[in-house]
C-alpha positions as CSV (number, residue, x, y, z in Angstrom):
1,M,-28.3,25.1,-34.2
2,S,-29.6,23.9,-30.8
3,L,-32.9,25.0,-29.3
4,P,-32.5,28.2,-27.2
5,S,-32.7,27.8,-23.5
6,C,-35.9,28.6,-21.7
7,D,-37.9,28.1,-18.5
8,V,-38.7,24.4,-17.9
9,T,-40.9,22.9,-15.2
10,I,-40.3,19.3,-14.3
11,I,-42.9,17.4,-12.3
12,G,-41.2,14.9,-10.0
13,A,-37.7,14.7,-8.5
14,G,-37.3,11.0,-8.7
15,L,-34.6,9.4,-10.8
16,A,-35.8,10.5,-14.2
17,G,-36.8,14.0,-13.0
18,S,-33.6,14.8,-11.2
19,F,-31.4,13.4,-13.9
20,L,-33.2,15.4,-16.6
21,A,-32.9,18.5,-14.4
22,V,-29.1,18.0,-14.4
23,L,-29.0,17.7,-18.2
24,L,-31.3,20.7,-18.9
25,A,-29.8,23.0,-16.3
26,R,-26.3,22.3,-17.8
27,R,-27.8,23.1,-21.2
28,G,-28.7,26.5,-19.9
29,D,-32.4,26.1,-19.2
30,R,-33.9,27.6,-16.1
31,V,-35.2,24.5,-14.4
32,Q,-37.8,24.3,-11.6
33,V,-38.6,20.9,-10.2
34,F,-41.6,20.2,-8.1
35,E,-41.6,17.1,-5.9
36,R,-44.5,15.9,-3.6
37,L,-42.2,14.1,-1.1
38,P,-39.7,15.5,1.4
39,D,-36.1,15.8,0.4
40,M,-34.9,12.1,0.7
41,R,-31.4,13.4,1.5
42,R,-32.7,14.7,4.8
43,S,-35.5,12.3,5.5
44,Q,-36.0,8.5,5.5
45,V,-37.5,6.8,2.5
46,P,-40.9,5.1,3.4
47,A,-40.4,1.5,4.3
48,G,-41.1,-1.1,1.7
49,R,-40.9,1.3,-1.2
50,S,-37.3,1.2,-2.2
51,I,-37.0,-1.8,-4.6
52,N,-33.3,-2.1,-5.2
53,L,-32.4,-1.2,-8.7
54,A,-30.2,-2.9,-11.3
55,L,-28.0,-0.5,-13.2
56,A,-26.9,-1.7,-16.6
57,A,-25.2,-0.5,-19.8
58,R,-27.9,2.0,-20.9
59,G,-28.1,3.7,-17.6
60,I,-24.3,3.7,-17.2
61,R,-23.9,5.3,-20.6
62,A,-26.2,8.1,-19.7
63,L,-24.5,8.7,-16.4
64,E,-21.1,8.6,-18.0
65,L,-22.1,11.2,-20.6
66,A,-23.3,13.4,-17.7
67,E,-20.0,12.8,-16.0
68,L,-21.7,11.4,-12.9
69,M,-20.3,7.9,-12.7
70,P,-17.4,8.8,-10.4
71,K,-20.1,9.8,-7.8
72,V,-22.3,6.8,-8.5
73,A,-19.5,4.1,-8.7
74,P,-19.0,3.8,-4.9
75,L,-22.7,2.9,-4.5
76,L,-22.6,-0.1,-6.8
77,I,-22.3,-3.8,-6.1
78,P,-21.6,-6.0,-9.2
79,M,-23.9,-9.0,-9.7
80,R,-22.5,-11.6,-12.1
81,G,-25.6,-13.7,-12.5
82,R,-28.6,-15.3,-11.0
83,L,-28.2,-17.6,-8.0
84,L,-31.2,-19.9,-7.9
85,H,-32.4,-21.4,-4.6
86,D,-34.4,-24.6,-4.8
87,V,-36.8,-25.7,-2.0
88,D,-34.3,-28.4,-1.1
89,R,-31.6,-25.7,-0.6
90,T,-29.8,-26.7,-3.8
91,L,-28.1,-23.7,-5.4
92,S,-27.4,-23.2,-9.1
93,F,-25.7,-20.2,-10.7
94,M,-26.6,-18.8,-14.1
95,P,-24.2,-16.2,-15.4
96,Y,-25.6,-13.1,-17.1
97,G,-22.9,-13.1,-19.7
98,Q,-19.5,-14.5,-20.6
99,R,-17.3,-11.4,-20.6
100,E,-15.7,-9.6,-17.6
101,H,-17.8,-6.5,-18.1
102,E,-21.1,-8.4,-18.6
103,V,-22.5,-7.8,-15.1
104,I,-25.2,-5.6,-13.7
105,Y,-25.0,-3.5,-10.6
106,S,-27.2,-3.4,-7.5
107,V,-27.7,0.2,-6.4
108,S,-30.1,1.6,-3.8
109,R,-32.7,4.1,-5.1
110,P,-32.2,6.7,-2.3
111,G,-28.4,6.7,-2.7
112,L,-28.5,7.2,-6.4
113,N,-31.4,9.7,-6.2
114,G,-29.3,11.7,-3.7
115,V,-26.4,11.9,-6.1
116,L,-28.7,13.2,-8.9
117,L,-30.4,15.7,-6.7
118,D,-27.0,17.1,-5.6
119,A,-25.9,17.3,-9.3
120,A,-29.1,19.0,-10.3
121,E,-28.7,21.7,-7.7
122,R,-25.1,22.2,-8.6
123,A,-26.1,22.7,-12.2
124,G,-28.5,25.4,-11.2
125,A,-31.9,23.7,-11.0
126,T,-34.2,24.7,-8.2
127,I,-36.0,21.9,-6.5
128,H,-39.2,22.5,-4.5
129,F,-40.0,19.6,-2.1
130,R,-43.3,18.8,-0.5
131,Q,-45.1,20.4,-3.4
132,E,-47.8,18.0,-4.7
133,L,-49.3,18.4,-8.1
134,V,-53.0,18.0,-7.3
135,D,-54.7,19.4,-10.5
136,V,-53.9,20.6,-14.0
137,D,-56.0,23.0,-16.0
138,Y,-55.0,22.5,-19.6
139,A,-57.6,25.0,-20.9
140,C,-56.2,27.9,-18.7
141,R,-52.6,26.4,-18.8
142,K,-52.1,26.2,-15.1
143,L,-50.5,23.7,-12.7
144,I,-52.1,23.6,-9.2
145,F,-49.9,22.5,-6.3
146,L,-50.5,21.7,-2.7
147,D,-47.8,23.0,-0.3
148,A,-47.5,20.3,2.4
149,A,-46.0,22.8,4.9
150,T,-48.8,25.4,4.7
151,G,-51.7,23.2,3.4
152,R,-52.4,25.9,0.8
153,R,-52.8,25.5,-2.9
154,H,-51.0,27.7,-5.4
155,E,-50.8,28.0,-9.2
156,V,-47.9,27.9,-11.5
157,P,-48.3,28.9,-15.2
158,M,-47.7,26.1,-17.7
159,G,-44.8,26.9,-20.0
160,T,-42.6,24.0,-21.1
161,V,-43.5,21.2,-18.8
162,I,-42.0,17.7,-18.5
163,G,-43.9,15.1,-16.4
164,A,-41.5,12.7,-14.6
165,D,-44.0,12.0,-11.9
166,G,-44.1,8.3,-12.2
167,A,-46.6,5.6,-13.0
168,G,-49.4,7.4,-11.3
169,S,-48.6,10.6,-13.1
170,V,-51.1,13.4,-12.3
171,L,-50.1,15.2,-15.4
172,R,-50.9,12.2,-17.6
173,R,-54.2,11.4,-15.9
174,A,-55.3,15.0,-16.3
175,A,-54.4,14.8,-20.0
176,V,-56.5,11.7,-20.3
177,T,-59.6,13.3,-18.8
178,Q,-59.3,16.8,-20.2
179,L,-57.6,16.2,-23.6
180,G,-58.7,12.6,-24.4
181,L,-55.1,11.2,-24.2
182,D,-55.4,7.5,-25.1
183,C,-53.7,5.6,-22.3
184,T,-54.0,2.3,-20.5
185,E,-52.8,1.2,-17.1
186,E,-52.5,-2.6,-16.9
187,L,-52.1,-3.7,-13.3
188,L,-50.6,-7.2,-12.7
189,P,-52.6,-9.6,-10.6
190,H,-49.5,-9.9,-8.5
191,S,-48.1,-7.5,-5.9
192,Y,-44.9,-7.2,-4.0
193,K,-43.6,-6.7,-0.4
194,E,-40.1,-5.9,0.7
195,L,-38.2,-7.3,3.7
196,I,-34.6,-7.1,4.9
197,L,-32.1,-9.9,5.2
198,P,-29.6,-8.4,7.7
199,A,-25.8,-8.5,7.6
200,D,-23.9,-10.8,10.1
201,A,-22.4,-9.5,13.3
202,H,-19.4,-8.2,11.3
203,A,-21.5,-6.3,8.7
204,R,-20.7,-8.9,6.1
205,H,-23.2,-10.4,3.6
206,R,-24.6,-13.8,4.8
207,I,-25.2,-15.1,1.3
208,E,-23.3,-14.6,-2.0
209,K,-22.7,-10.9,-2.4
210,H,-22.1,-10.8,-6.2
211,A,-25.4,-12.3,-7.4
212,L,-29.1,-11.6,-7.8
213,H,-30.7,-14.3,-5.7
214,I,-34.0,-15.9,-6.9
215,W,-36.2,-18.4,-5.2
216,P,-38.5,-19.4,-8.2
217,R,-41.6,-21.1,-7.1
218,G,-43.8,-21.2,-10.2
219,G,-46.6,-18.7,-9.7
220,F,-44.5,-16.6,-7.2
221,M,-41.0,-15.9,-6.2
222,L,-38.6,-14.2,-3.8
223,I,-35.6,-12.2,-4.9
224,A,-32.7,-10.6,-3.0
225,L,-30.3,-7.8,-4.1
226,P,-27.2,-6.9,-2.0
227,N,-26.7,-3.6,-0.2
228,L,-23.5,-1.9,0.8
229,D,-24.1,-2.4,4.5
230,G,-24.0,-6.2,4.2
231,S,-27.8,-6.6,4.1
232,F,-30.0,-7.7,1.3
233,T,-33.3,-6.1,0.1
234,V,-35.6,-9.1,-0.2
235,T,-38.7,-8.8,-2.3
236,L,-41.6,-11.2,-2.4
237,F,-43.7,-11.3,-5.6
238,L,-47.0,-13.0,-5.0
239,P,-50.6,-13.1,-6.4
240,K,-53.0,-10.7,-4.8
241,R,-55.6,-13.4,-4.4
242,G,-55.8,-17.2,-4.3
243,E,-53.6,-19.8,-2.6
244,P,-50.9,-18.8,-1.8
245,S,-51.4,-15.0,-2.0
246,F,-51.2,-11.8,0.0
247,E,-54.9,-12.3,0.7
248,S,-54.2,-15.7,2.3
249,L,-51.3,-14.5,4.5
250,Q,-53.4,-12.8,7.2
251,N,-51.9,-14.0,10.4
252,D,-48.4,-14.7,11.9
253,A,-48.8,-18.4,11.8
254,A,-49.7,-18.4,8.1
255,I,-46.8,-16.1,7.2
256,E,-44.3,-18.2,9.2
257,Q,-45.5,-21.4,7.7
258,F,-45.4,-20.0,4.1
259,F,-41.8,-18.8,4.4
260,A,-40.6,-21.9,6.2
261,R,-42.2,-24.2,3.5
262,H,-41.3,-22.3,0.4
263,F,-38.1,-20.4,1.2
264,P,-36.5,-22.4,4.1
265,D,-32.9,-21.0,3.7
266,A,-34.1,-17.4,3.5
267,Y,-36.5,-17.9,6.3
268,E,-33.7,-18.9,8.7
269,L,-31.9,-15.6,7.9
270,I,-34.7,-13.1,8.2
271,P,-35.5,-12.4,11.8
272,R,-39.1,-11.9,13.0
273,V,-40.3,-12.5,9.4
274,A,-44.0,-12.4,10.4
275,E,-43.6,-9.2,12.4
276,E,-41.7,-7.5,9.6
277,F,-44.1,-8.8,7.0
278,G,-47.0,-7.2,8.8
279,K,-45.4,-3.8,9.1
280,R,-44.5,-3.4,5.5
281,P,-46.9,-2.2,2.7
282,V,-47.9,-4.1,-0.3
283,G,-46.9,-2.5,-3.6
284,I,-48.7,-2.7,-6.9
285,M,-47.1,-3.3,-10.3
286,G,-48.3,-2.6,-13.8
287,T,-47.6,-1.4,-17.3
288,V,-48.5,2.1,-18.7
289,R,-49.0,2.4,-22.4
290,C,-49.8,5.8,-24.0
291,R,-50.6,6.5,-27.7
292,R,-49.0,9.9,-27.3
293,W,-46.4,11.2,-24.9
294,H,-46.6,14.9,-25.7
295,V,-49.7,16.9,-25.3
296,D,-50.8,20.5,-25.8
297,R,-47.5,21.1,-27.7
298,H,-45.8,22.2,-24.5
299,V,-46.1,19.1,-22.3
300,L,-44.0,15.9,-22.5
301,L,-44.3,12.7,-20.4
302,I,-41.0,10.9,-19.8
303,G,-39.9,7.7,-17.9
304,D,-42.6,5.9,-15.9
305,A,-45.1,8.7,-16.5
306,A,-45.1,7.8,-20.2
307,H,-44.2,4.1,-20.2
308,A,-44.1,2.5,-16.7
309,I,-43.0,-1.2,-16.9
310,T,-42.9,-4.1,-14.5
311,P,-39.5,-4.5,-12.7
312,F,-38.6,-8.0,-14.0
313,H,-36.0,-7.0,-16.5
314,G,-34.4,-4.4,-14.3
315,Q,-34.8,-1.7,-17.0
316,G,-37.2,0.9,-15.7
317,M,-34.5,3.2,-14.5
318,N,-32.2,2.4,-17.4
319,A,-34.9,3.2,-19.9
320,A,-35.7,6.5,-18.1
321,F,-32.1,7.5,-18.2
322,E,-31.9,6.6,-21.9
323,D,-35.0,8.8,-22.4
324,C,-33.2,11.7,-20.9
325,R,-30.1,11.2,-22.9
326,E,-31.9,10.9,-26.2
327,L,-34.1,14.0,-25.4
328,L,-31.0,16.0,-24.9
329,E,-29.5,14.8,-28.2
330,I,-32.7,15.8,-30.0
331,L,-32.7,19.3,-28.4
332,R,-29.3,20.0,-30.0
333,D,-30.8,20.4,-33.4
334,A,-34.5,20.9,-32.9
335,T,-36.0,24.3,-33.7
336,T,-39.0,24.2,-31.3
337,W,-39.8,22.2,-28.1
338,A,-42.9,20.9,-29.9
339,E,-40.7,19.5,-32.7
340,A,-38.3,18.0,-30.1
341,F,-41.1,16.3,-28.2
342,D,-42.5,14.9,-31.4
343,R,-39.2,13.5,-32.6
344,F,-38.5,12.1,-29.1
345,E,-41.7,10.2,-29.0
346,T,-41.2,8.8,-32.5
347,R,-37.8,7.6,-31.6
348,R,-38.6,6.2,-28.1
349,R,-42.1,4.8,-28.1
350,P,-41.4,1.6,-30.1
351,N,-38.5,0.9,-27.8
352,A,-40.6,1.5,-24.7
353,E,-43.3,-0.9,-26.0
354,A,-40.6,-3.5,-26.6
355,I,-39.1,-3.4,-23.2
356,A,-42.5,-3.4,-21.6
357,D,-43.3,-6.7,-23.3
358,M,-39.9,-8.2,-22.5
359,A,-40.3,-7.3,-18.8
360,L,-43.6,-9.2,-18.6
361,E,-42.0,-12.2,-20.3
362,N,-39.1,-12.1,-17.9
363,Y,-41.4,-12.4,-14.9
364,V,-42.6,-15.8,-16.1
365,E,-39.0,-16.8,-16.8
366,M,-37.7,-15.7,-13.4
367,R,-40.5,-17.3,-11.3
368,D,-41.0,-20.5,-13.3
369,T,-39.1,-21.2,-16.5
370,V,-35.6,-21.0,-14.9
371,R,-36.4,-24.3,-13.3
372,D,-36.9,-26.1,-16.6
373,P,-33.8,-28.2,-17.8
374,K,-34.6,-27.2,-21.4
375,F,-34.5,-23.6,-20.5
376,V,-31.1,-24.1,-18.8
377,L,-29.8,-25.8,-22.0
378,K,-31.1,-23.0,-24.2
379,K,-29.3,-20.5,-22.0
380,E,-26.1,-22.4,-22.3
381,L,-26.5,-22.8,-26.0
382,S,-27.2,-19.0,-26.4
383,L,-23.8,-18.3,-24.9
384,E,-22.1,-21.0,-27.1
385,L,-23.7,-19.6,-30.2
386,E,-22.5,-16.1,-29.3
387,R,-19.0,-17.5,-29.0
388,R,-19.2,-19.2,-32.4
389,F,-21.1,-16.5,-34.2
390,P,-20.4,-13.2,-32.3
391,S,-21.4,-11.0,-35.2
392,R,-24.9,-12.5,-35.6
393,F,-26.0,-14.2,-32.5
394,V,-26.2,-12.2,-29.2
395,P,-28.5,-13.5,-26.4
396,R,-31.5,-11.3,-26.0
397,Y,-30.7,-10.7,-22.3
398,S,-27.3,-9.5,-23.3
399,M,-28.7,-7.2,-26.0
400,V,-30.9,-5.5,-23.5
401,M,-28.5,-5.3,-20.6
402,F,-25.0,-5.0,-22.1
403,H,-25.5,-3.5,-25.6
404,D,-26.8,0.0,-25.2
405,E,-26.2,0.6,-29.0
406,I,-28.9,-2.0,-29.8
407,P,-32.4,-0.4,-29.4
408,Y,-34.9,-2.4,-27.3
409,R,-37.1,-2.9,-30.4
410,V,-34.3,-4.5,-32.3
411,A,-33.4,-6.7,-29.3
412,F,-37.1,-7.8,-29.1
413,E,-37.3,-8.6,-32.8
414,R,-34.0,-10.5,-33.0
415,G,-34.8,-12.3,-29.7
416,R,-38.0,-13.7,-31.3
417,I,-36.0,-15.1,-34.2
418,Q,-33.2,-16.4,-32.0
419,E,-35.8,-18.2,-29.7
420,T,-37.1,-20.1,-32.7
421,I,-33.5,-21.1,-33.6
422,L,-32.8,-22.3,-30.1
423,N,-36.1,-24.3,-30.0
424,E,-35.2,-26.1,-33.3
425,L,-31.7,-26.9,-32.2
426,T,-32.8,-28.3,-28.8
427,E,-35.8,-30.2,-30.0
428,T,-34.0,-33.5,-29.6
429,A,-30.7,-32.4,-27.9
430,T,-30.3,-32.7,-24.2
431,T,-26.7,-31.4,-23.9
432,L,-24.5,-29.0,-25.8
433,D,-22.5,-31.9,-27.3
434,E,-25.7,-33.2,-29.0
435,V,-26.4,-29.9,-30.8
436,D,-25.9,-29.9,-34.6
437,Y,-23.7,-26.8,-35.0
438,E,-23.6,-27.1,-38.8
439,R,-27.3,-26.7,-38.8
440,A,-27.0,-23.9,-36.3
441,A,-24.7,-22.0,-38.7
442,A,-27.1,-22.5,-41.5
443,L,-30.1,-21.3,-39.5
444,I,-28.2,-18.3,-38.1
445,N,-26.8,-17.2,-41.5
446,A,-30.2,-17.5,-43.1
447,R,-32.3,-15.7,-40.5
448,L,-30.1,-13.2,-38.7
449,D,-28.3,-10.3,-40.3
450,P,-25.1,-9.2,-38.7
451,V,-25.7,-7.0,-35.6
452,A,-25.4,-3.4,-36.6
């Protein structure tokens, strides 16, 4: 028997909060959502804060179960792999998978969020915009909001509360100070800044449309994801300090020289790069790890509020949607919200830890390791081993992005084992023809169980 419907307060109307509002409102809960920003469907998203998103199997599964994919599909651009740009303008393509469906999809955050907000309101949720959570009183069980329109504070009683208020969650930080919640926020020594590579005069993409473009430069990188209007959202990931760094790019001449030297082909396609660079904010990145996600028996943290990760595996949104889907499943046979919250955390936290670690590893891969011929060989060998041993060997990237039935934790653990196998098989080989496939079979059969 499913848990009876009740009043639920959701903090945050971003991707996780609005999607969860859809699911809970359809379940019959009376959902109130409080969001500090204006309604993005009627106002412009702040410049430089959009980071294009990569929708993959886990997010698609959740959206399909919510019957929202028909609305989302027109917003998507398939990306079949990474297109690497060398300093000498050489291009090399690395496919994500080897099957027709093994692609990921570029989608704009505002467009997707708008679809979810519409669906939440249609389902019966009430969304209050420009209502910033500024304080929480766990002792008196009160939420204190600031109404941006009036400048006044008002209180909302704490019933069942779900915090989907992002990496800087006020709900979480209040639990840390008032209830002793054990939580760490690990900021990267790197930051990011977004630019736009515009479409041509006919609104067409000026570089390959169906790829995620990467300019790997060792300690830093540039990436570009396609937009529906023919433009690309370009993101520079760079150390905060040192040389080069955001700290070192303090004037137009330094910015122009930096882009011309390190990203010459992109530099030629981004007009007024120094001027645009100066206008746009620098964003921070980090990982949030909490020992508990539910507090006070009535409050749950979800998505980035509970387990924010760096963007380098394209899984932040997908993991948040998977959170929402699994919470809904748990609510179907839980007897209390506290029981549901406990079971949700037990199921999800090991997977959140695993994808956080994989995202950090992927940053090094994207900005540096992809340039190593041995890395390229191991990627090619991964796909070959998958063809030869499909029931046992699935590349880790594929497990994360294309196999939503494989938990992140399992992908992480199997990926470690597979990496040792790849290292052993390529210790002396320099091409696929030189790989000993009989030895590969022996290693795989001995170390990897069939994929469940």
